[in-house]
C-alpha positions in Angstrom: 51.3 57.9 -15.0 49.5 57.4 -11.8 48.5 53.7 -11.1 45.9 52.8 -8.5 47.2 49.4 -7.1 45.2 47.1 -4.7 47.2 44.9 -2.4 45.8 41.2 -2.4 44.2 40.4 0.9 43.0 37.0 2.3 40.7 36.1 5.3 42.0 34.1 8.1 40.6 33.4 11.6 42.6 33.8 14.7 41.7 33.1 18.2 42.9 35.9 20.7 42.3 36.4 24.3 39.4 38.8 24.9 41.5 41.1 27.1 44.0 41.5 24.2 41.2 42.2 21.8 39.7 44.8 24.1 43.1 46.6 24.2 43.6 46.5 20.6 40.1 47.8 19.8 40.7 50.6 22.3 44.0 51.6 20.7 42.5 51.4 17.2 39.7 53.7 18.2 42.0 56.2 19.9 44.2 56.3 16.6 41.5 56.5 14.3 42.3 53.3 12.4 40.3 50.1 11.9 41.0 47.0 14.2 42.1 45.1 11.1 44.6 47.7 10.0 46.2 47.9 13.6 46.5 44.1 14.0 48.2 44.1 10.5 50.6 46.9 11.6 51.4 45.0 14.9 52.1 41.8 13.0 54.4 43.5 10.5 56.3 45.4 13.2 56.8 42.1 15.2 58.0 40.2 12.3 60.4 43.0 11.2 61.8 43.2 14.8 61.9 39.6 15.5 65.1 38.5 17.3 67.4 36.2 15.5 67.8 32.9 17.1 71.0 32.5 15.9 72.8 34.7 18.7 
């Protein structure tokens, strides 16, 4: 049976340089996604590809 699931979300405030926000906003517009969605994907990608400090 099909189940509609909703991922739990929370609101947080982060301070980012204006130049970075401008770049993110441009990419989000060009890709047709929300700025929030793009930032989430960028964070997930960075965490999944984080170098291991044990090397």
